[in-house]
Each structure stands twice: as structure tokens, then as C-alpha cells.
N, C-alpha and C positions, 0 to 999 in steps of 0.2 A: 680188963685184960682177958678174963675168962670168956666173955662174950665174943671177943675178937677171935680167940682160939677156937671157939665153937663154930664160928663162921668158916674158918679154914677147914676144920674137920668136916663140916657139912659138905663143902665142895669136894674135898679129897676122898670122901668115902665112896663116891660114884663118878665114874668117868663121864656118864651121861649128863650130870649136872654141869661139869666143866664145859663139855661140848656145847650144851644148850646156851650157856652164858656167852661162849665165844661166838656162836652163830648170831645171837641177838646183838652182840657188840659190833659185828660186821655190818649189819643192816636190819631194819625192822622186818619182822616176819609174822605171818598169821599162824594159827594153830595147825592148819593142814600142812603147811611147809615144815613146821617143826616136827610133827608126827612122822612125816616122810623121811626127813633127814636124820632124825634120832632113832627111828625104828622102835617107837614105844607106843603104848596104848593111849587113847584119849584121856582115860582116867588118870594115868600116871603123869601125863603132861599137865593136866589141870592141877594136880597136887604140886608139881614142880613149880609152875608159874605162881601159884599162891605162896609158896615158900620164898620165891624170889621177891614177890611184891611185899611180903611181910618184912623183908630185909631192906627194902627200898632200893633194890638193885634193878628192878624192871618195872616199867609202867605200861599201861594199855592205852592205845590211841586208836579208837574205833575197833576194827577187827585185828589190828596188828599190835605186836608187842615190841618194845625197844628197851635197851638198857638205859638207865639213868646215868648221870655223871659218876655216881658211886659204883654202879654195876660195870661201867666201861673200865674204870680204874681197876676193879677187882679182876675183870677178865684179862686185862693187859698184864697185871702182875702174876696171875696164876699161869698164864701162858709163858712168861719169861722164866718162872720157876720150873715149869715142865721142860722148857728148852735147856735150862741149865742142868737139870737132872739127866736128861738124855745125853747131853754133851759129856758129862762126867762118866756116864756108863760107857759111852763109845770110846773115850780117850784114856780111861784108866790104864788100859793095857800098854799104852805107849808113852805114858806120862814121863817115864824115866828118860826118854830120848828128847824131851822138849825142855830146853833150858830157858824157861820163861824170863828169868832175871836178865840173862844175857840178851835175849831177843827184844826185851822192852815192850812186850805185849802182855795182856791179861787173859786169863783163861776164859772169862766170860765172852771175850770177843770171838771165840771159836764156836759160839752157839750157831747151830744151823750149818756148820761146815760138813763137807762130805769126807768120809774116811774110807780109804781103800787099803786093806791089809793083806800082806803076804800070808799064805797058808801053806801047809805041807803039800797039799794037792795042787796049789797054784802059787808058787813062790814069785812068779813074775807079774802078778796082778797089779802092783803099784806101777811098775815100768810100763805095762801095757796101757794103763789109764793115762799116764803122762803122754805116751805116744798118741793116744786119741786126741788129747787136748792140743798137743803141739802140731799135729799134722793138719789141723784145720784153722790154725791161727794166722792172723795177719801180722802181728807184732809180738815179739817175745823179748824179755830181758832176763838173763840167766846168771845166777850167782851160785858157784859150785865149790864145795870143799871136797867133794868126792864124785867120781864118774860112775854111772850105772852101767854095768857090763851088758845090760839088756836094752841099751839105748836104741832109739828108733831111727833107722836109716832114712825113711821117707821125710822125717823132719830135716835132717841134714841136706837132703836133696832139695827140699823147698827153699832152704836158706841159700844154698850154693847157686841155685837157679834164679835167685832174686824174687821168689814168690812170697818170701816172708822176711820182714825187717827184724833184725836181732842184734843184740850186743851181749857178749859173754865175758864174765869175770871169773877166773879160776885161781885157786891157790896153787902154790908150788907143788903141793902133794897131788892135786888134781891133774896138773900138767904131767907129773911123773907117771901117774896112772894111765893117762892118754898115751904116753910114749911107750908103754909096755905092750900096747896092742897096735899092730901094723894097720889094722882097719881104721880104728878111731884116730890114729895119728894122721893117716891120709885124709880123713874127713876134715880135720882141723886145718891141715895144709891147704886143702881145696877152698875152705871157707876164707882163709886169709888171702889166697890168690884171687878170690872174687870180692875183695875189699870188705869182708865182714869184720867188724872190730872185735878183737879178742884181747883181753887184758889179763895181766898177772897181778895178783894181790899177795904181797909178802907178809902174811900174817895168818891168824886163825879166823875161821868163820864158825859160828855156832850151829849153822844148819844150811841145807841146800834150799835156795829160794828161786822160784820162777814166777815171773809176771807174764801171764799168757793172755793177751788182750786185756780184759777187765777182771780176770780171775787170778788170784794169788794161790800158788801151789808151794807147799812146804814138804820136802822129802826128808824124813828122819833117817839117821844112820845108826846102826848098833855098833857095839865094840869091835865086831869083826868086819866092819865096813860094808855090811849088807843093808839093804833097804827094806825094813819090815813094814813100813806104812807110808801112805801119802795123804796129805790133808789139802783140800781145796776149798776156797771160800770166795764169795763175791762181796763180803762185808766192806763197806766204804772206808771204815777206820783202818782195817787191816790193809786195804789197798793203798791208802795214803802212807801208812807205815812202811809198806814194802817198797814203794817208789823212793821214799826218803832213804831207806836202808840201802837200796841199790845205788843211788846217787852218792851216798856217803862212801861206800866202798870204791865206787868208780873214781872219786876224787883222789883216792890214795893208791890207785892201781896204775900199772904201766902198760902201755900198748906194746904188744909183742908182734914179731914177724914169724915167718915160717921156720926160722932157725930154732925157735923154742920147741918145735915138735920134731925131734930127731930120735933115732933109736938110742936106748940107754947104753952107756959105755960098758964094755965087758969088765 
């Protein structure tokens, strides 16, 4: 047990050691390649390779070095650990807005996801990033419990003009929010007039979900209905989960017509 812990300590004490093992796990490399990519001296590299060989993580084949089966396993696991640590650091600030139990996904599945947060100097950053993704998409599937007041007009225009296939599921609360704004109300009326399917879901949704081509986007909402952050990922498991989730809500939703988007009664 102590020897195993010492191996972990050995790697964790220097980022160069981790990087070197990752490089060799990707493909065989010679000393000159490693010196160039690691930016270390030849003497330091010689010592490092000797330490790897002593642990049976690396073997030499002519002028090249490659990871053994054990070295490849170590490289894969340390990379996953680093990804998890990075994900934790990135998402700790918005964890309170992510109802993992309700969503049915695990935290580790967000490894490698991109996070865009609102700041005091740029509160619209999440909305702007959504707009960038939506504006260039071919197909979108949108599940909303809240409507972002900074929504992108070019996206709606692309949908209305038939340049983008989409389907939208809104809660009652989201429809009420749409109707409070003349502009967004007209957008949805135009969409329906152009045979874009819009559905009403009579229940609660734990989060805003968008499937934009092959990318899954989660928009978190705080207690004030604001959008503090946006998460986007191309993870295959999350994509499958997102499609199943969208279809599940769709099975319980009702297709609406333009009458659903009218000014609120005084």
C-alpha cells in the first residue's frame, strides 16, 4: 500500500512527470522529442526515464520510449483524476444550481465540459455564448423552464426562415415570461406561423436544456431567475441522456398554437 502511495506521490510532485507519461502513452517518442515538448534538460530527462523504467511504466525500443501496459494504465488514471479535479474547481461555484439527483446524471460526466459564467463586468456572457452556438446550428431541441431576456434574435430568424430545424418545449412559467415581452411573444407567434413545433409542459423542469447539433447545453438559473452560468459538452453519455430527457418531456407535452402567446390579462 505504501509503495502504491509513493508511486502516486512521485507523479503528483511534478507536473513534468505526469506530462511525460501522458506523452509516451499517446505514442512512442525519442529523447529529442521529449526534451523539446517537456522543455527540460537531457540530464533531467535521463533521470526521469530511468525512474519510469524502474517502475516498469516505460520501456525502450531502439531510440524510442513507450509506455508499458502498466504505464498506459497509470497515465489514463492520472489524466482522469486531473480532469475530475479541474471539473470540481470549475463547477464548485455553481454546484448549488445543479440538481444532479433530479437530472439523473453524475458529476464525473461533466469532465471536459466548457463553463461560461456571468460576471459583474459581463453578465450576458452565458447568453452570448448560447447565441453563438444557436446561430450556426442546423438542428436544435430546446427544453426551457425559463426564458433568457438576452435571447438571440438571429437564432429566431434562422428558425422562422427555415434555416434551422427546431422543436421547443416550454413550461407554463416560461410561456408566461414570453408573454410579458411583446418582442419575444411575436417571435414565438412567427415561429408557430411557420410551422415550428412549440409544446407546453404542465410540470416542473429541473434545468434548461438545449441540444444544439451534437452539443448539449445546460443553462442554470438562480433563485432570482437569472442565468449565472452555461455548461456545454460533447460527451456521448450526456448527449444520449439529453435526447432521452427531451423525448420524455415531449411525450408529456401538448402542442400549442398562436393563442398560447397573448398579452397577459390586466
